[in-house]
C-alpha positions as CSV (number, residue, x, y, z in Angstrom):
1,M,-76.2,-121.1,96.2
2,S,-77.2,-117.4,96.2
3,S,-75.0,-114.9,98.1
4,S,-75.8,-111.9,100.1
5,C,-76.4,-108.4,98.7
6,T,-73.2,-106.5,98.3
7,I,-74.5,-103.6,100.4
8,N,-73.0,-104.1,103.8
9,T,-76.0,-103.1,105.8
10,C,-78.4,-105.3,103.8
11,K,-79.1,-108.9,104.9
12,R,-81.2,-109.9,102.0
13,K,-80.0,-112.3,99.3
14,S,-78.7,-111.0,96.0
15,R,-81.1,-111.4,93.1
16,A,-79.1,-109.9,90.2
17,L,-75.6,-109.0,89.1
18,C,-74.9,-105.5,87.8
19,H,-72.6,-106.1,84.9
20,C,-71.3,-102.5,84.7
21,C,-69.9,-102.6,88.3
22,S,-69.9,-106.3,89.1
23,K,-72.1,-105.8,92.2
24,K,-74.5,-108.5,93.4
25,L,-77.6,-106.8,94.7
26,C,-81.0,-107.6,96.1
27,L,-84.1,-106.3,94.2
28,D,-84.5,-103.2,96.3
29,H,-80.9,-102.2,96.1
30,L,-80.8,-103.1,92.4
31,K,-83.6,-100.6,91.8
32,E,-81.8,-98.0,94.0
33,H,-78.6,-98.6,92.1
34,N,-80.3,-98.3,88.8
35,D,-82.1,-95.1,89.8
36,L,-78.8,-93.7,91.0
37,I,-77.2,-94.3,87.7
38,H,-80.1,-92.8,85.7
39,S,-80.3,-89.8,88.0
40,Q,-76.8,-88.8,86.7
41,L,-78.2,-88.4,83.2
42,N,-80.2,-85.3,83.9
43,P,-77.2,-83.1,84.8
44,L,-75.5,-84.4,81.7
45,V,-78.5,-83.3,79.6
46,D,-78.4,-79.9,81.3
47,E,-74.7,-79.6,80.5
48,I,-75.0,-80.6,76.9
49,N,-78.0,-78.2,76.5
50,T,-75.8,-75.4,78.0
51,L,-73.1,-76.2,75.4
52,H,-75.7,-76.3,72.6
53,N,-76.9,-72.8,73.7
54,Q,-73.4,-71.5,74.0
55,M,-72.5,-72.8,70.5
56,S,-75.7,-71.4,69.0
57,A,-75.0,-68.0,70.5
58,S,-71.5,-67.9,69.2
59,N,-70.8,-65.4,66.6
60,V,-68.7,-67.2,64.0
61,D,-68.0,-64.0,62.1
62,E,-66.4,-62.4,65.2
63,I,-64.3,-65.5,65.7
64,I,-63.1,-65.3,62.1
65,D,-62.4,-61.6,62.5
66,E,-60.3,-62.2,65.6
67,C,-58.3,-65.0,63.9
68,R,-58.0,-62.9,60.7
69,Q,-56.2,-60.2,62.7
70,K,-53.2,-62.5,62.9
71,L,-53.2,-62.8,59.1
72,D,-53.6,-59.0,58.8
73,K,-50.7,-58.4,61.1
74,W,-48.6,-60.9,59.2
75,R,-49.5,-59.1,55.9
76,H,-48.7,-55.7,57.5
77,D,-45.3,-56.9,58.8
78,C,-44.5,-58.4,55.4
79,Y,-45.4,-55.1,53.6
80,T,-43.3,-53.2,56.1
81,Q,-40.3,-55.5,55.5
82,I,-40.8,-55.2,51.7
83,D,-41.0,-51.4,52.0
84,R,-37.9,-51.3,54.1
85,I,-35.9,-53.4,51.6
86,Y,-37.3,-51.3,48.7
87,E,-36.1,-48.1,50.4
88,E,-32.7,-49.5,51.1
89,K,-32.3,-50.7,47.5
90,C,-33.5,-47.4,46.1
91,H,-30.9,-45.6,48.2
92,E,-28.3,-48.1,47.0
93,L,-29.4,-47.7,43.4
94,Q,-29.1,-43.9,43.7
95,Q,-25.6,-44.0,45.1
96,R,-24.5,-46.5,42.4
97,C,-25.9,-44.4,39.6
98,I,-24.2,-41.2,41.0
99,Q,-21.0,-43.1,41.3
100,E,-21.2,-44.4,37.7
101,A,-22.0,-41.0,36.3
102,G,-19.1,-39.5,38.3
103,Q,-16.6,-42.0,37.1
104,K,-17.6,-41.4,33.4
105,R,-17.3,-37.6,33.9
106,K,-13.9,-38.1,35.4
107,K,-12.8,-40.2,32.4
108,I,-14.1,-37.5,30.0
109,H,-12.4,-34.7,31.9
110,Q,-9.1,-36.6,32.0
111,L,-9.3,-37.2,28.2
112,K,-10.0,-33.5,27.6
113,L,-6.9,-32.5,29.6
114,K,-4.8,-35.0,27.6
115,I,-6.1,-33.7,24.2
116,N,-5.5,-30.0,25.3
117,E,-2.0,-30.9,26.3
118,L,-1.2,-32.5,22.9
119,I,-2.6,-29.4,21.2
120,Q,-0.6,-27.0,23.2
121,E,2.7,-28.9,22.8
122,Q,2.1,-29.7,19.1
123,E,3.8,-33.1,19.6
124,A,0.9,-35.5,18.7
125,I,1.9,-38.5,16.5
126,H,-0.2,-41.0,14.6
127,T,-0.4,-43.6,17.5
128,D,-1.7,-40.8,19.8
129,I,-4.6,-40.1,17.4
130,F,-5.4,-43.8,17.1
131,S,-5.4,-44.2,20.9
132,L,-7.5,-41.1,21.5
133,K,-10.1,-42.3,19.0
134,A,-10.3,-45.7,20.6
135,T,-10.7,-44.2,24.1
136,I,-13.4,-41.8,22.9
137,N,-15.3,-44.8,21.3
138,D,-15.1,-46.7,24.6
139,I,-16.3,-43.8,26.6
140,K,-19.1,-43.1,24.0
141,R,-20.2,-46.7,24.3
142,D,-20.2,-46.6,28.1
143,V,-22.2,-43.3,28.2
144,N,-24.8,-44.6,25.7
145,Q,-25.2,-47.9,27.6
146,F,-25.5,-46.0,30.9
147,E,-28.2,-43.7,29.4
148,E,-30.1,-46.6,28.0
149,N,-29.8,-49.2,30.7
150,G,-28.5,-47.4,33.8
151,V,-26.9,-50.0,36.2
152,L,-27.8,-53.6,36.4
153,V,-30.8,-54.3,38.7
154,D,-31.3,-58.1,38.8
155,V,-34.7,-58.7,40.6
156,H,-35.7,-62.2,41.6
157,P,-39.4,-63.0,42.1
158,L,-40.6,-63.2,45.7
159,I,-41.3,-66.8,46.5
160,I,-43.5,-67.2,49.5
161,D,-43.5,-70.5,51.4
162,Q,-47.1,-71.6,52.0
163,N,-45.9,-73.3,55.2
164,L,-45.3,-69.8,56.7
165,I,-48.9,-69.8,57.7
166,Y,-50.6,-72.9,59.2
167,I,-54.3,-73.0,59.8
168,E,-55.4,-75.9,62.0
169,Q,-57.3,-78.6,60.2
170,S,-60.7,-79.7,61.3
171,T,-59.5,-83.1,62.7
172,S,-59.7,-85.0,66.0
173,N,-57.9,-83.4,68.9
174,E,-56.2,-86.7,69.5
175,I,-52.6,-87.3,68.3
176,N,-51.9,-90.5,66.4
177,I,-48.2,-91.2,66.2
178,S,-48.7,-94.3,64.1
179,T,-49.8,-92.1,61.2
180,L,-47.3,-89.4,61.8
181,S,-46.8,-87.4,58.6
182,S,-43.5,-86.4,57.1
183,A,-41.6,-83.6,58.9
184,Y,-42.4,-80.1,57.6
185,R,-39.3,-78.5,59.1
186,S,-35.8,-79.8,60.0
187,I,-32.8,-78.4,61.9
188,D,-29.3,-79.8,61.4
189,C,-27.5,-80.7,64.6
190,F,-24.7,-83.1,65.6
191,H,-24.7,-86.3,67.6
192,D,-24.9,-85.6,71.3
193,N,-25.8,-88.3,73.9
194,W,-27.0,-85.5,76.2
195,S,-29.3,-83.9,73.7
196,G,-31.1,-81.1,75.6
197,L,-34.3,-79.8,74.1
198,V,-37.1,-77.8,75.7
199,S,-40.0,-75.6,74.6
200,N,-42.0,-72.9,76.3
201,N,-44.7,-73.0,73.6
202,Q,-43.2,-69.9,71.9
203,F,-39.6,-70.8,71.5
204,L,-37.5,-73.9,71.2
205,L,-34.2,-74.0,73.1
206,L,-31.6,-76.4,71.8
207,D,-28.4,-77.6,73.5
208,Q,-25.9,-77.4,70.6
209,H,-22.7,-77.7,72.5
210,P,-20.8,-75.4,73.0
211,N,-23.8,-73.1,72.3
212,L,-27.4,-72.6,73.3
213,C,-29.7,-71.9,70.3
214,L,-33.1,-70.4,70.4
215,F,-35.6,-71.0,67.6
216,N,-39.1,-69.7,66.8
217,K,-42.0,-71.9,65.5
218,A,-40.7,-71.4,61.9
219,L,-37.5,-72.9,63.1
220,T,-35.6,-69.7,62.4
221,L,-32.6,-69.2,64.6
222,L,-33.3,-66.1,66.7
223,K,-30.3,-66.2,69.0
224,Q,-27.2,-68.2,69.7
225,I,-25.0,-67.7,72.8
226,P,-21.9,-69.6,74.0
227,W,-22.5,-72.0,77.0
228,E,-19.4,-71.6,79.1
229,Y,-20.3,-74.0,81.8
230,D,-20.2,-77.8,82.0
231,R,-22.2,-80.1,79.6
232,I,-25.9,-79.9,80.0
233,S,-27.8,-83.0,81.4
234,D,-31.3,-81.7,81.1
235,M,-33.4,-78.5,80.6
236,C,-37.0,-77.5,81.5
237,W,-39.2,-74.4,81.5
238,S,-40.7,-72.6,84.5
239,S,-43.8,-70.6,83.5
240,I,-44.0,-68.8,86.9
241,L,-40.4,-67.6,86.7
242,N,-40.5,-67.2,82.9
243,N,-37.1,-68.8,82.8
244,F,-35.5,-71.9,81.5
245,I,-33.9,-74.2,84.1
246,I,-30.7,-76.0,83.2
247,I,-28.8,-78.7,85.1
248,T,-25.2,-79.8,84.2
249,K,-23.1,-82.9,84.5
250,N,-21.0,-80.9,87.1
251,N,-24.1,-81.0,89.4
252,E,-25.0,-77.3,89.0
253,V,-28.4,-75.7,88.4
254,F,-28.9,-72.5,86.4
255,Q,-31.8,-70.4,85.3
256,I,-31.7,-68.4,82.1
257,N,-34.3,-65.9,80.8
258,E,-36.4,-66.4,77.7
259,N,-34.1,-64.0,75.6
260,L,-30.9,-65.7,76.7
261,T,-29.6,-62.4,78.1
262,S,-29.2,-63.4,81.7
263,I,-27.7,-66.6,83.2
264,E,-27.9,-67.1,87.0
265,H,-26.3,-69.9,89.0
266,I,-28.7,-71.1,91.6
267,Q,-26.5,-71.2,94.7
268,T,-29.2,-72.4,97.2
269,I,-29.5,-75.8,95.5
270,K,-26.7,-78.1,96.8
271,K,-24.6,-80.0,94.3
272,K,-25.7,-83.5,93.6
273,Q,-25.5,-85.9,90.6
274,W,-28.6,-84.4,88.9
275,L,-29.9,-86.2,85.9
276,S,-33.4,-84.8,85.1
277,C,-35.5,-81.7,85.9
278,T,-39.1,-80.6,85.5
279,C,-41.3,-77.8,86.8
280,S,-44.9,-77.7,88.1
281,D,-46.7,-74.4,88.7
282,A,-44.8,-73.6,91.9
283,S,-42.1,-76.3,92.3
284,L,-38.9,-77.5,90.6
285,F,-38.3,-81.3,90.7
286,L,-34.8,-82.8,90.3
287,S,-33.9,-86.5,90.1
288,T,-30.4,-87.9,90.8
289,N,-28.2,-90.0,88.5
290,D,-27.8,-93.1,90.5
291,F,-29.4,-96.5,91.1
292,G,-32.0,-96.0,93.8
293,S,-32.7,-92.5,92.5
294,D,-33.9,-89.7,94.8
295,I,-36.3,-86.9,93.7
296,F,-36.1,-83.5,95.3
297,Q,-38.8,-80.8,95.3
298,F,-37.8,-77.1,95.5
299,N,-40.0,-74.0,95.9
300,L,-39.9,-71.7,92.9
301,L,-41.5,-68.9,94.9
302,S,-39.0,-68.7,97.7
303,S,-35.4,-68.8,96.3
304,F,-35.5,-72.6,95.5
305,D,-35.9,-73.7,99.2
306,L,-36.0,-77.4,99.6
307,I,-39.6,-78.6,100.2
308,K,-39.4,-82.4,100.2
309,Q,-37.1,-85.3,99.3
310,W,-38.4,-88.7,98.1
311,Q,-36.0,-91.7,98.4
312,P,-36.2,-95.4,97.5
313,P,-38.2,-97.6,97.8
314,K,-40.7,-94.7,97.5
315,T,-39.2,-93.5,94.2
316,C,-38.0,-96.8,92.8
317,S,-36.0,-99.9,94.0
318,Y,-32.3,-99.7,94.8
319,S,-31.5,-101.5,91.6
320,E,-33.4,-99.0,89.4
321,L,-32.6,-95.7,87.8
322,I,-35.0,-92.9,87.1
323,H,-34.0,-91.6,83.6
324,N,-36.4,-88.8,83.1
325,I,-39.2,-86.9,85.0
326,A,-42.0,-84.6,83.6
327,C,-44.8,-82.7,85.4
328,N,-48.3,-82.2,84.3
329,N,-51.5,-81.1,86.0
330,G,-50.6,-82.3,89.5
331,T,-48.8,-85.5,88.4
332,L,-45.2,-86.6,87.8
333,A,-44.3,-89.0,85.0
334,L,-41.1,-91.1,85.4
335,T,-39.1,-93.4,83.1
336,I,-37.5,-96.2,85.1
337,S,-35.1,-99.0,84.2
338,N,-33.6,-101.9,86.1
339,K,-30.0,-102.8,85.8
340,Y,-30.6,-106.6,86.2
341,D,-33.4,-107.1,83.6
342,K,-34.8,-105.7,80.4
343,L,-38.1,-104.7,81.9
344,N,-38.5,-101.0,82.0
345,R,-41.6,-98.8,82.7
346,I,-43.2,-95.5,82.6
347,E,-45.0,-94.5,85.8
348,L,-47.4,-91.7,86.7
349,R,-47.4,-90.4,90.3
350,S,-49.5,-88.0,92.2
351,L,-47.4,-84.9,93.2
352,S,-49.3,-84.4,96.5
353,T,-49.0,-88.0,97.8
354,F,-46.4,-89.6,95.4
355,K,-48.9,-92.4,95.1
356,K,-48.6,-94.5,91.9
357,L,-51.5,-93.8,89.6
358,W,-50.5,-96.2,86.8
359,S,-47.5,-98.1,85.5
360,L,-46.7,-99.2,81.9
361,K,-44.0,-101.8,81.4
362,F,-42.0,-102.3,78.1
363,N,-39.0,-104.4,77.1
364,S,-35.7,-102.8,76.2
365,T,-32.0,-103.2,77.1
366,Y,-30.6,-100.4,79.2
367,I,-26.9,-99.6,78.6
368,I,-25.3,-98.1,81.7
369,G,-24.1,-94.6,81.1
370,Q,-26.7,-93.7,78.5
371,R,-29.9,-91.8,79.1
372,S,-32.0,-94.2,77.1
373,Y,-35.6,-93.4,78.0
374,R,-37.4,-90.1,78.0
375,V,-41.1,-89.0,78.3
376,C,-42.8,-86.1,76.6
377,L,-46.2,-84.6,77.4
378,L,-48.8,-84.6,74.6
379,R,-52.2,-83.1,74.4
380,N,-55.1,-84.4,76.5
381,D,-52.8,-85.5,79.4
382,E,-51.3,-88.2,77.2
383,W,-47.6,-89.1,77.0
384,L,-44.9,-90.0,74.4
385,G,-42.2,-92.4,75.6
386,I,-38.9,-92.3,73.8
387,D,-36.8,-95.5,73.8
388,H,-33.4,-94.5,72.4
389,N,-32.0,-98.0,72.3
390,T,-34.7,-99.4,70.1
391,S,-35.6,-96.1,68.4
392,C,-39.2,-96.7,69.4
393,L,-41.9,-94.2,70.2
394,L,-44.6,-95.3,72.6
395,H,-47.9,-93.4,72.7
396,V,-49.5,-93.7,76.2
397,S,-53.0,-92.7,77.1
398,K,-53.7,-90.6,80.2
399,D,-54.8,-93.8,82.1
400,G,-51.6,-95.6,81.3
401,K,-52.7,-97.7,78.4
402,L,-50.4,-98.2,75.3
403,K,-52.3,-96.7,72.4
404,A,-49.6,-97.1,69.7
405,T,-46.0,-97.7,69.0
406,R,-43.9,-96.5,66.1
407,S,-40.4,-97.4,65.0
408,Y,-38.5,-94.2,64.2
409,L,-36.2,-94.3,61.2
410,S,-33.3,-92.5,63.0
411,R,-32.4,-93.1,66.6
412,A,-34.6,-90.7,68.7
413,H,-32.9,-88.9,71.5
414,N,-35.6,-86.5,72.8
415,A,-38.9,-85.0,72.0
416,V,-41.1,-82.0,73.0
417,L,-44.5,-80.7,72.1
418,F,-43.9,-77.3,70.7
419,G,-47.0,-75.3,71.3
420,S,-50.2,-77.4,70.9
421,N,-49.7,-78.8,67.4
422,I,-45.9,-79.2,66.7
423,L,-44.0,-82.3,67.8
424,A,-40.2,-81.8,67.7
425,I,-38.1,-85.0,67.7
426,R,-34.3,-84.8,68.1
427,T,-32.2,-87.5,66.5
428,K,-28.5,-87.9,65.9
429,N,-28.2,-85.3,63.2
430,H,-31.5,-83.4,63.1
431,I,-34.5,-82.0,64.8
432,K,-37.6,-83.0,62.9
433,C,-40.9,-81.0,63.4
434,Y,-44.3,-82.6,62.7
435,R,-47.8,-81.2,62.6
436,V,-49.9,-83.1,65.1
């Protein structure tokens, strides 16, 4: 028996099923529906033609020149560094040669005084003559060697690591963790269940208790300062403040500038059992370390004034714990576990309404007292879930579908995308960096 047309105002019977949207339509509305779909093609043609014209008008030589400026600057900086070392070593060589020549003149002068003394006193014996000859021969050998060879200058060849310069390969913009290549850099670190790690795209900040360590993209340690406060629970970056935000197990919140020269305790945020932190463009979000976790939103533009507080069951159920939160493009990702079962999940919420956009469930056993699940933003609004208990990485698409999983050889604690093409993964003893 035929049913009515899906269009509410239409009384005619349906004559066809649109397989793309599962609507049952009469012939008139089927034609209208088909025309509506095809009418959307013309704007797409215009858009692709615009892109074609834009690409045709692009001056590739200018793009190459602009990119090459980075290589030219690197070469100039390297030459400057070589010249500086060369001048320092030339000065050191000059001082060493003057010192050597002075020491030899001093020995000759002392020997002349001794010989003159023996001549004046007329008390030389055979052993004196033998000793003087031996000393003269030693000095003569030293002088001849100094004139022929100078001082020892041992020069090692300059070995340049090709990885100092990375030029992006012409590959897909998508990340594939299932084919993650071997790490190109590694930093030694020690086991730490609260393994803070954060990037601001230029620098990597590492919680290496009792110190904070700042690294550049070559994983060169730029600065290390003592952290004189309580153990760190989590860290994030605020682009609008140009500061790192740090929360501690003592329920305090700090901000520290990019150069690690200024640490400020944020007094306006009340002490709570903070577990995780993240920043949007204008807000700081903090989650609490208890079952039935709360999430607080603070204004970054007005001295961290409280804007909003979400509580269970809006955030999660009363038997669930939010392990980690991360902002991206008007959304908030959460990792959530339940203390009564092994079913855990990653969720994406809207920051404006806190409405659930999608939820991805996965099986793992949560051990109370451990921060077992974290989430890391990847390119193209995709996510990387980190399951510490199973040492498993989960690659999640922007619409909440599981794209790939990967078992990590060492137990993964944390991960951040460093810039646009470096994935840094912290394990028990290392931070491994991968090109992605």
